[in-house]
ZAPA-928790 format. One line per field, with one value per residue: x, y, z of N, C-alpha, C in turn; residue in one letter. Coordinates in Angstrom, 1 decimal, m for minus. Layout:
nu: X	...
nv: Y	...
nw: Z	...
cau: X	...
cav: Y	...
caw: Z	...
cu: X	...
cv: Y	...
cw: Z	...
resn: A	...
END
This chain:
nu: 0.8	2.0	3.9	2.2	1.1	3.4	4.0	1.8	2.3	4.6	3.9	2.0	3.8	5.4	3.4	2.8	5.4	5.7	3.4	4.2	6.4	5.2	3.4	5.3	6.6	4.4	3.6	6.0	5.8	3.8	2.9	3.8	1.6	2.3	2.1	2.9	5.1	8.1	8.6	10.8	13.1	15.4	15.6	14.5	12.8	12.1	9.5	9.7	9.2	6.4	5.1	3.5	1.0	m2.2	m5.2	m7.4	m5.4	m3.5	m0.9	m0.5	0.8	0.2	m0.3	m1.4	m3.9	m6.4	m6.7	m8.2	m7.9	m8.9	m9.3	m8.0	m8.8	m10.0	m12.8	m13.6	m12.2	m13.6	m16.1	m16.0	m15.1	m15.7	m15.1	m13.5	m11.1	m9.2	m6.3	m4.1	m1.1	m1.2	m0.2	1.5	1.0	2.1	0.2	m0.1	1.5	1.3	0.9	m0.9	m2.4	m3.2	m5.0	m5.5	m8.6	m9.0	m10.5	m13.6	m14.6	m16.2	m18.6	m19.3	m17.6	m17.5	m16.1	m15.6	m13.2	m10.9	m9.5	m8.8	m6.3	m5.2	m2.0	m0.3	1.9	4.4	5.7	8.2	9.0	10.9	13.1	12.7	10.9	8.6	7.9	5.3	4.3	4.1	3.7	4.6	5.1	2.9	4.1	5.3	3.9	2.8	0.1	m2.6	m4.6	m6.9	m8.3	m10.5	m11.7	m14.1	m13.3	m14.3	m13.8	m14.1	m11.9	m10.0	m8.8	m6.7	m8.3	m6.8	m3.5	m1.8	m3.0	m4.4	m3.6	m2.6	m0.2	m1.2	m0.2	2.0	3.1	6.1	8.5	10.4	13.1	13.7	16.7	17.8	17.0	16.9	17.0	17.9	15.4	15.2	16.0	14.1	11.8	11.6	10.0	6.9	6.0	7.1	9.2	9.3	11.8	11.8	14.0	16.0	14.6	14.3	17.1	17.7	16.0	17.3	19.7	18.8	18.4	16.4	15.3	15.2	12.8	11.3	10.9	9.6	7.1	6.0	5.4	3.0	2.7	5.0	4.7	2.5	3.7	5.5	4.0	2.7	3.1	2.1	m0.5	m1.3	m1.2	m3.2	m5.4	m5.2	m5.4	m8.2	m9.5	m8.8	m10.1	m12.8	m13.2	m12.6	m14.8	m16.8	m16.8	m17.6	m17.6	m19.9
nv: m1.2	1.2	1.4	1.8	4.3	5.9	5.6	6.9	9.4	10.0	9.8	11.9	13.9	14.0	14.7	17.3	18.5	18.1	19.6	22.1	22.6	22.5	24.7	26.7	26.7	27.3	29.8	31.1	31.1	32.9	36.2	39.0	41.4	44.6	47.2	49.9	51.5	52.5	53.8	55.0	53.6	51.1	49.6	50.5	49.1	49.3	48.2	48.1	47.2	46.6	48.9	51.0	49.8	49.1	47.7	45.0	43.6	41.7	42.4	43.6	43.8	41.7	42.9	45.5	44.9	45.6	48.3	51.0	51.1	52.9	55.3	58.0	60.6	63.7	63.6	60.9	59.9	61.2	60.3	57.7	57.4	56.8	58.3	61.5	63.3	65.6	65.0	64.2	62.5	60.3	57.7	54.7	51.2	47.9	45.6	42.4	41.9	44.4	48.0	49.9	52.9	55.2	58.1	61.6	63.4	66.3	67.7	67.2	66.3	64.8	62.2	60.3	59.5	56.8	57.5	60.8	61.9	60.3	57.9	54.6	53.8	51.9	51.9	51.8	49.5	47.1	45.6	44.6	44.0	46.1	45.7	45.9	48.0	47.7	49.2	49.4	51.0	54.2	55.9	57.2	56.7	58.5	61.6	62.6	65.5	66.6	67.6	65.8	65.3	62.7	60.3	58.0	54.5	52.5	49.5	46.2	45.7	48.1	49.8	52.0	52.4	53.7	54.9	54.9	53.8	55.5	57.9	58.7	60.1	63.2	65.7	68.3	70.9	70.9	68.4	66.6	65.4	62.7	61.8	58.7	56.7	54.4	50.9	50.4	52.1	54.0	54.1	56.3	58.5	58.6	59.5	62.2	62.8	62.6	61.3	59.3	60.2	59.7	59.5	58.5	57.6	57.1	55.3	53.1	52.4	51.6	49.4	47.6	47.2	45.6	43.3	43.3	42.7	44.5	43.6	42.9	45.5	46.8	45.3	46.2	48.8	50.4	50.8	52.0	54.5	55.6	56.3	58.0	60.2	60.6	62.8	65.2	64.3	64.2	66.8	68.1	66.8	67.9	70.6	70.7	69.8	71.8	74.0	73.5	73.0	75.6	76.9	75.7	74.1	71.3	69.0	68.0
nw: 0.1	0.8	m1.1	m3.5	m2.7	m2.9	m5.6	m6.8	m5.9	m7.3	m9.8	m10.0	m9.5	m11.7	m13.7	m12.9	m13.2	m16.1	m17.0	m16.1	m17.6	m20.1	m20.0	m19.7	m22.1	m23.9	m23.0	m23.7	m26.4	m26.8	m28.0	m26.3	m24.6	m24.3	m22.1	m22.3	m24.7	m26.2	m29.3	m30.3	m29.8	m31.1	m34.3	m37.5	m40.2	m43.5	m45.6	m48.7	m51.2	m51.8	m51.0	m52.0	m52.4	m51.3	m49.7	m51.2	m53.2	m55.6	m55.1	m52.7	m49.4	m46.8	m44.4	m45.2	m46.3	m45.1	m45.4	m47.4	m50.8	m52.7	m51.4	m52.1	m52.5	m51.0	m51.0	m51.1	m48.8	m46.8	m47.2	m46.6	m44.0	m40.7	m38.5	m38.1	m36.9	m34.8	m33.1	m30.4	m29.3	m26.7	m25.5	m26.0	m26.9	m27.1	m29.1	m29.4	m32.4	m33.4	m33.1	m31.0	m30.3	m27.7	m27.9	m27.4	m28.1	m29.7	m31.2	m33.1	m36.3	m37.9	m37.2	m34.1	m31.5	m29.0	m26.7	m25.9	m25.4	m25.3	m27.7	m29.0	m31.4	m34.1	m35.4	m38.6	m38.5	m37.9	m34.8	m32.8	m29.8	m29.1	m30.8	m33.6	m35.7	m38.3	m41.1	m43.3	m45.4	m46.2	m44.2	m41.0	m37.5	m35.3	m33.5	m30.4	m28.8	m31.0	m33.2	m34.9	m37.7	m38.3	m40.4	m40.0	m39.6	m37.8	m35.9	m35.2	m32.6	m31.4	m31.6	m33.5	m36.9	m39.5	m42.4	m44.7	m45.2	m46.4	m47.0	m44.6	m42.3	m41.0	m40.2	m38.2	m38.4	m40.4	m42.4	m42.0	m44.1	m44.9	m46.9	m48.4	m48.2	m47.6	m46.7	m44.0	m40.8	m37.7	m35.2	m33.6	m35.3	m37.2	m35.8	m36.1	m38.1	m40.3	m42.6	m45.2	m48.0	m51.4	m53.8	m57.0	m58.6	m56.6	m55.3	m56.9	m57.1	m54.5	m54.4	m56.3	m55.0	m53.1	m54.5	m56.5	m59.7	m63.1	m64.3	m62.1	m61.0	m62.9	m62.9	m60.5	m61.1	m61.0	m58.1	m57.4	m58.9	m57.5	m55.0	m55.7	m56.5	m54.1	m52.1	m53.4	m53.8	m51.3	m50.5	m51.9	m50.9	m48.2	m48.7	m49.5	m47.2	m45.4	m46.5	m46.5	m43.6	m42.6	m43.3	m41.9	m38.9	m38.4	m41.0	m42.3
cau: 0.0	2.8	4.6	1.3	1.1	4.7	3.9	0.9	2.8	5.6	3.1	1.5	4.9	5.8	2.4	3.0	6.5	5.5	2.6	4.9	7.2	4.2	2.9	6.4	6.7	3.2	3.9	7.2	5.3	2.9	3.6	3.3	1.0	3.2	1.1	3.6	6.2	8.7	8.9	12.0	14.2	15.6	15.8	13.3	12.9	11.1	9.2	9.7	8.8	4.9	4.6	2.6	m0.3	m3.1	m6.5	m7.3	m4.9	m2.5	0.5	m0.5	1.4	m0.9	m0.5	m2.1	m5.1	m7.5	m7.0	m8.9	m7.1	m9.6	m9.3	m6.9	m9.1	m10.7	m14.2	m13.5	m11.7	m14.7	m17.4	m15.7	m14.5	m16.7	m14.7	m12.6	m10.7	m8.0	m5.8	m2.6	m0.7	m1.1	0.7	1.4	1.1	2.2	m0.9	0.4	2.7	1.0	0.9	m2.1	m2.1	m4.1	m4.9	m6.5	m9.3	m9.0	m11.8	m14.3	m15.1	m17.2	m18.8	m19.5	m17.0	m17.9	m15.6	m15.2	m11.9	m9.8	m9.8	m7.5	m6.0	m4.1	m0.9	0.1	3.3	4.8	6.5	8.9	9.7	12.0	14.1	12.3	9.6	8.4	7.1	4.7	3.9	4.8	3.2	5.5	4.4	2.6	5.1	4.7	3.8	2.3	m1.3	m2.8	m6.0	m7.0	m9.5	m10.6	m13.0	m14.1	m13.3	m15.3	m13.3	m14.4	m10.8	m9.9	m7.6	m6.7	m9.0	m5.8	m2.2	m1.0	m3.7	m5.2	m3.0	m1.8	0.3	m2.0	0.6	2.6	3.8	7.6	8.7	11.8	13.4	14.3	17.9	18.1	16.0	16.9	17.6	17.7	14.2	15.3	16.2	12.8	10.7	11.4	9.2	5.6	5.7	8.1	9.0	10.0	12.3	11.7	15.3	16.7	13.8	15.0	18.5	17.6	15.5	18.2	20.5	18.1	18.3	15.3	15.7	14.5	11.5	10.5	10.5	8.5	5.9	5.4	5.4	1.9	2.8	6.1	4.1	1.6	4.5	6.1	3.0	2.3	3.2	1.4	m1.8	m1.7	m1.3	m4.6	m6.4	m5.2	m6.1	m9.6	m10.0	m8.6	m11.0	m14.2	m13.1	m12.6	m16.2	m17.7	m15.9	m17.9	m17.5	m21.1
cav: 0.0	2.5	1.7	2.5	5.8	6.5	5.6	7.9	10.7	10.1	10.2	13.4	15.0	14.0	15.4	18.7	19.0	18.2	20.6	23.3	22.7	22.8	26.0	27.7	26.7	28.0	31.2	31.6	31.3	34.0	37.4	39.7	42.7	45.5	48.3	51.1	51.2	53.7	53.3	55.6	52.6	49.9	49.8	50.6	48.4	49.8	47.1	49.2	46.6	46.8	49.9	51.8	49.1	48.7	47.0	43.6	43.4	40.6	42.8	44.3	43.3	41.3	44.0	46.6	44.6	46.1	49.7	51.1	51.5	53.9	56.6	58.9	61.9	64.1	63.2	59.4	59.7	61.8	59.5	56.3	57.5	56.8	59.4	62.4	63.8	66.2	64.3	64.3	61.3	60.1	56.8	53.5	49.8	46.8	44.7	41.3	42.3	45.7	49.1	50.4	54.2	56.1	59.5	62.5	64.0	67.7	68.2	66.2	67.0	64.0	61.0	60.4	58.3	56.3	58.3	61.9	62.4	59.5	56.8	53.9	53.8	51.1	52.4	50.7	49.2	46.0	45.9	43.3	44.1	47.2	45.3	46.2	48.7	47.4	50.1	48.6	51.8	55.5	56.5	57.0	56.8	59.7	62.1	63.4	67.0	67.2	67.2	65.3	65.0	61.4	59.8	56.6	53.6	51.7	48.2	45.3	45.8	49.5	50.6	52.6	52.3	54.7	54.5	54.6	54.1	56.4	59.3	58.7	61.0	64.3	66.6	69.5	72.1	70.7	67.1	66.6	64.3	62.0	60.9	57.3	56.5	53.0	50.0	50.4	53.2	53.9	54.6	57.7	59.4	58.5	60.2	63.7	63.0	62.0	60.6	59.1	61.0	58.8	59.7	57.4	57.0	56.7	54.1	52.0	52.1	50.8	48.0	46.9	46.7	44.5	42.2	43.3	42.8	45.4	42.9	43.1	46.8	47.1	44.6	47.0	50.2	51.2	51.2	53.0	55.8	56.1	56.7	59.2	61.2	60.7	64.1	66.0	63.9	64.5	68.2	68.3	66.4	68.8	71.9	70.5	69.7	73.1	74.8	72.9	73.3	77.1	77.4	75.1	73.1	70.0	69.0	67.3
caw: 0.1	0.9	m2.4	m4.3	m2.6	m3.5	m7.0	m7.1	m5.8	m8.4	m11.3	m9.8	m9.5	m13.2	m14.4	m12.6	m13.9	m17.5	m17.2	m16.1	m18.8	m21.3	m19.8	m19.9	m23.6	m24.4	m22.6	m24.4	m27.7	m26.8	m28.1	m25.1	m24.8	m23.4	m22.0	m22.8	m25.4	m26.8	m30.7	m30.6	m29.5	m31.8	m35.8	m38.4	m41.3	m44.5	m46.6	m49.9	m52.4	m52.1	m50.2	m52.8	m52.6	m50.1	m50.1	m51.6	m54.6	m55.4	m54.8	m51.5	m48.3	m46.0	m43.4	m45.7	m47.0	m44.5	m45.9	m48.7	m52.0	m53.4	m50.7	m52.3	m52.6	m49.8	m50.9	m50.8	m47.5	m46.1	m47.3	m46.1	m42.6	m39.5	m37.5	m38.5	m35.6	m34.4	m31.9	m30.0	m28.8	m25.3	m25.1	m27.1	m26.3	m28.2	m29.0	m30.3	m33.2	m33.9	m32.3	m30.7	m29.6	m27.0	m28.4	m26.9	m29.0	m29.4	m32.1	m33.9	m37.6	m38.4	m36.4	m32.7	m30.8	m27.8	m25.6	m26.7	m24.7	m26.0	m28.3	m29.3	m32.8	m34.6	m36.3	m39.5	m38.3	m37.0	m33.8	m32.3	m28.6	m29.1	m31.7	m34.9	m36.2	m39.7	m41.8	m44.4	m46.4	m46.2	m42.8	m39.8	m36.3	m34.6	m32.7	m29.2	m28.7	m32.2	m33.4	m36.3	m38.4	m38.6	m41.1	m39.2	m39.6	m36.5	m36.0	m34.3	m31.0	m30.9	m31.8	m34.9	m37.9	m40.6	m43.8	m45.7	m44.5	m47.3	m46.9	m43.5	m41.1	m41.5	m39.1	m38.3	m38.8	m41.7	m42.4	m42.1	m44.9	m44.9	m47.9	m48.2	m48.6	m47.2	m46.2	m42.6	m40.1	m36.4	m34.9	m33.1	m36.3	m37.9	m35.1	m36.4	m39.3	m40.3	m43.7	m46.2	m49.4	m52.3	m55.0	m57.8	m59.0	m55.5	m54.8	m57.7	m56.7	m53.2	m54.6	m57.0	m54.0	m52.4	m55.5	m57.4	m61.1	m63.9	m64.6	m60.8	m60.7	m63.9	m62.4	m59.6	m61.6	m60.5	m56.7	m57.4	m59.3	m56.5	m54.0	m56.3	m56.3	m52.8	m51.6	m54.1	m53.6	m49.9	m50.2	m52.4	m49.8	m47.0	m49.0	m49.5	m45.8	m44.7	m47.1	m45.8	m42.2	m42.4	m43.4	m41.0	m38.1	m38.7	m42.4	m42.8
cu: 0.8	3.4	3.6	1.0	2.3	4.6	2.8	1.5	3.9	5.0	2.7	2.6	5.3	4.7	2.5	4.2	6.3	4.4	3.2	5.6	6.3	3.9	3.9	6.5	5.6	3.3	4.9	6.9	4.3	3.6	2.9	2.5	1.7	2.3	1.7	4.9	6.8	9.2	10.3	13.3	14.3	15.8	14.5	13.7	11.8	10.8	8.8	9.1	7.4	4.3	3.6	1.2	m0.9	m4.4	m6.2	m6.8	m3.8	m1.1	0.6	0.0	0.1	m1.4	m1.3	m3.3	m6.3	m7.7	m7.5	m8.0	m7.6	m9.7	m8.2	m7.4	m9.8	m12.2	m14.4	m13.2	m12.8	m15.8	m17.2	m15.2	m15.7	m16.2	m13.6	m12.2	m9.4	m7.5	m4.4	m2.4	m0.5	0.0	0.6	1.4	1.4	1.1	m0.7	1.6	2.3	1.1	m0.4	m1.9	m3.3	m3.9	m6.0	m7.3	m9.4	m10.2	m12.2	m14.9	m16.1	m17.3	m18.9	m18.7	m17.7	m17.5	m15.0	m13.9	m10.8	m10.3	m8.5	m7.3	m4.9	m3.2	m0.5	1.4	3.4	5.8	6.9	9.7	11.0	13.1	13.9	11.0	9.6	7.5	6.6	4.2	4.7	4.6	4.2	4.5	4.0	3.7	4.5	4.8	3.5	0.9	m1.6	m4.3	m6.0	m8.2	m9.6	m12.0	m12.9	m14.1	m14.3	m15.0	m13.5	m13.1	m10.9	m8.7	m7.8	m7.6	m7.9	m4.5	m1.5	m1.7	m4.6	m4.8	m2.4	m1.5	m0.5	m1.4	1.2	3.3	5.3	7.8	10.1	12.0	14.1	15.6	18.4	16.9	15.8	17.4	17.3	16.2	14.2	15.4	14.8	11.8	10.7	10.6	7.9	5.3	7.0	7.9	9.9	10.5	12.5	13.1	16.1	16.0	14.3	16.3	18.5	17.1	16.4	19.2	20.1	17.9	17.2	15.9	14.8	13.0	10.6	9.9	9.6	7.2	5.1	5.4	4.3	2.1	3.9	5.6	3.3	2.5	5.1	5.1	2.3	2.0	2.3	m0.1	m2.3	m1.9	m2.7	m5.5	m6.4	m5.9	m7.6	m10.2	m9.9	m9.8	m12.5	m14.2	m13.1	m14.0	m17.1	m17.0	m16.2	m18.2	m18.7	m21.5
cv: 1.4	2.6	2.1	4.0	6.5	6.7	6.5	9.2	11.0	10.5	11.5	14.3	15.0	14.8	16.8	19.3	19.2	19.4	22.0	23.7	23.2	24.1	27.0	27.8	27.4	29.4	31.9	31.9	32.5	35.3	38.3	41.0	43.6	46.8	49.8	50.9	52.6	53.4	54.0	54.8	51.7	50.4	49.8	50.0	48.9	48.6	47.9	48.4	46.7	47.9	50.8	51.0	49.0	48.3	45.6	43.6	42.2	41.0	43.6	43.3	42.8	42.3	45.2	46.2	45.3	47.7	49.9	51.7	52.6	55.2	57.4	60.3	62.4	63.6	61.7	59.2	60.2	60.8	58.2	56.4	57.5	57.9	60.2	63.4	64.6	65.6	64.6	62.9	61.2	59.1	55.7	52.3	48.8	45.9	43.7	41.9	43.7	46.7	49.8	51.8	54.7	57.4	60.3	63.3	65.5	68.3	67.1	66.8	66.2	62.7	61.5	59.2	57.9	57.1	59.6	62.6	61.6	58.3	55.9	53.6	52.8	51.8	51.3	50.3	48.0	46.3	44.7	43.7	45.0	46.9	45.9	46.8	48.4	48.4	49.6	49.5	53.0	56.3	56.1	57.2	58.3	60.3	62.7	64.8	67.5	66.8	66.7	65.2	63.5	61.1	58.3	55.8	52.9	50.3	47.4	45.4	47.2	50.4	51.1	52.3	53.4	54.1	54.1	54.9	55.1	58.0	59.4	59.5	62.1	65.2	67.9	70.7	71.9	69.2	67.3	65.2	63.8	61.3	59.6	57.0	55.0	52.2	50.0	51.8	53.1	54.7	56.0	58.7	59.5	59.4	61.7	63.9	62.2	61.0	60.3	59.7	60.1	59.5	58.6	56.8	56.4	55.4	52.9	51.5	51.4	49.4	47.1	46.3	45.6	43.2	42.0	43.6	44.2	44.9	43.1	44.5	47.2	46.6	45.5	48.5	51.1	51.6	52.2	54.4	56.4	56.7	58.0	60.5	61.6	62.1	65.1	65.7	64.3	66.0	68.7	68.0	67.3	70.0	71.7	70.5	71.0	74.0	74.5	73.3	74.8	77.7	77.0	74.0	71.7	70.0	68.1	68.0
cw: m0.1	m0.4	m3.5	m4.1	m3.1	m5.0	m7.5	m7.1	m6.9	m9.7	m11.2	m9.9	m11.1	m14.0	m14.1	m13.4	m15.5	m17.9	m17.0	m17.1	m20.1	m21.2	m20.1	m21.4	m24.2	m24.2	m23.5	m25.8	m27.9	m27.3	m27.1	m25.6	m23.9	m23.4	m22.4	m23.5	m25.9	m28.2	m31.1	m30.5	m30.7	m33.4	m36.5	m39.6	m42.4	m45.6	m47.9	m51.1	m52.9	m51.3	m50.8	m52.9	m51.3	m50.6	m50.7	m53.1	m54.4	m55.0	m53.4	m50.3	m47.5	m44.8	m43.8	m46.4	m46.4	m44.9	m47.4	m49.8	m52.9	m52.8	m50.8	m52.7	m51.3	m49.8	m50.6	m49.4	m46.5	m46.0	m46.5	m44.5	m41.7	m38.7	m38.2	m37.4	m35.6	m33.1	m31.6	m29.3	m27.3	m24.8	m26.1	m26.3	m27.6	m28.1	m30.0	m31.1	m33.9	m32.8	m32.1	m29.7	m28.8	m27.5	m27.8	m28.0	m28.7	m30.3	m32.9	m35.2	m38.3	m37.5	m35.0	m32.0	m29.5	m26.6	m26.4	m26.3	m25.3	m26.7	m28.6	m30.8	m33.1	m35.6	m37.2	m39.5	m37.7	m36.0	m33.1	m31.1	m28.7	m30.1	m33.0	m35.0	m37.7	m40.1	m43.1	m45.6	m46.4	m45.0	m41.7	m38.4	m35.9	m33.6	m31.5	m29.3	m30.3	m32.3	m34.8	m36.6	m38.8	m39.3	m40.6	m39.6	m38.2	m36.8	m35.1	m33.0	m30.7	m30.8	m33.2	m35.6	m38.8	m41.8	m44.7	m45.0	m45.1	m47.0	m45.6	m42.3	m41.7	m40.2	m39.3	m38.7	m40.2	m41.5	m42.7	m42.8	m44.8	m46.1	m47.6	m48.9	m48.3	m46.9	m44.7	m41.9	m38.5	m36.1	m34.6	m34.2	m37.3	m37.1	m35.1	m37.6	m39.2	m41.3	m44.5	m47.5	m50.4	m53.5	m55.9	m58.1	m57.8	m55.1	m55.5	m57.4	m55.5	m53.5	m55.4	m56.1	m53.2	m53.3	m56.3	m58.8	m61.9	m64.1	m63.2	m60.7	m61.7	m63.5	m61.3	m59.8	m61.1	m58.9	m56.7	m57.8	m58.1	m55.4	m54.5	m56.4	m55.1	m52.1	m52.1	m53.8	m52.3	m49.8	m50.9	m51.5	m48.6	m47.4	m49.1	m48.1	m45.1	m45.1	m46.5	m44.3	m41.8	m42.6	m42.3	m40.2	m38.3	m40.2	m43.0	m44.1
resn: M	H	M	K	Q	I	R	K	L	L	I	L	F	I	I	V	V	L	G	S	I	G	Y	G	Y	Y	K	G	K	E	I	P	V	I	E	K	I	D	V	S	E	G	T	V	R	F	N	L	D	N	A	G	Y	E	G	K	T	D	K	T	L	V	E	N	I	T	Y	D	S	E	S	N	T	F	E	K	L	Y	K	K	S	D	L	I	V	K	V	S	L	K	N	R	K	Q	D	Y	N	T	I	C	S	D	V	N	I	L	D	I	Y	K	G	T	P	L	N	E	K	T	I	Q	V	Y	E	P	F	G	Y	Q	E	K	D	F	I	N	I	F	G	A	C	L	P	M	R	E	N	Q	T	Y	I	L	F	L	K	E	N	A	D	Q	R	Y	Q	Y	I	S	S	L	Y	G	K	Y	N	Y	E	Q	D	A	Y	M	E	V	Y	D	S	E	M	K	A	K	D	M	M	Q	Y	D	M	L	D	F	N	K	D	K	Y	Y	E	I	M	K	E	L	G	Y	T	D	M	D	L	K	A	N	E	G	G	Y	Q	R	L	A	E	L	K	D	T	R	E	I	I	R	A	S	F	D	Q	L	V	S	K	N	N	R	I	H
END
């Protein structure tokens, strides 16, 4: 009887140990949710090959599929936005492998958020625990002590995301554009800017350094052209927004 009890205890001990190992392995595989992060640390990687595409196309990166490829005018952005707001950054957290930012609402131009003081907004980047920030398009993270106009759609979890990663965010004063000279840089240097500015010739040079052929570049010509025109297109959208807001604070 004594031996049976010892055997039972031994079996129980083994089960507990194996369970602990399994739990530890499982937890190690989970991507943590970090409540507050600083995106000025680490290295930035620019995913340049398909940066000009968003929406459901065969050339769009999976991270950009949820954005609207047709929202490249003010009229379309306005029509498709659930919420248009002026905001400032409060803080950020890592939510799985994405960035979710708390922003303070300073003004509302369209829509009615559940909370009129703060909302949560997914920014269009990948994040890997201070090591890497992956930029999938041309939009850079919101900066502290700056204000922004955001064109947003509401997600099922009652958080928001940009209607378009290319045209959904504007620095309220003036966008600071950063020319792309490489596929990587230090994050702290990126945080002086709001958007990427693509020189087509330099863009092609970078892509060829990464191993892309002339045939590859020709196949993505449409996306490159969209990036080359990005700055001008955004200025037209901004001018339309400013004109309407100057007449009536809410742009219904």
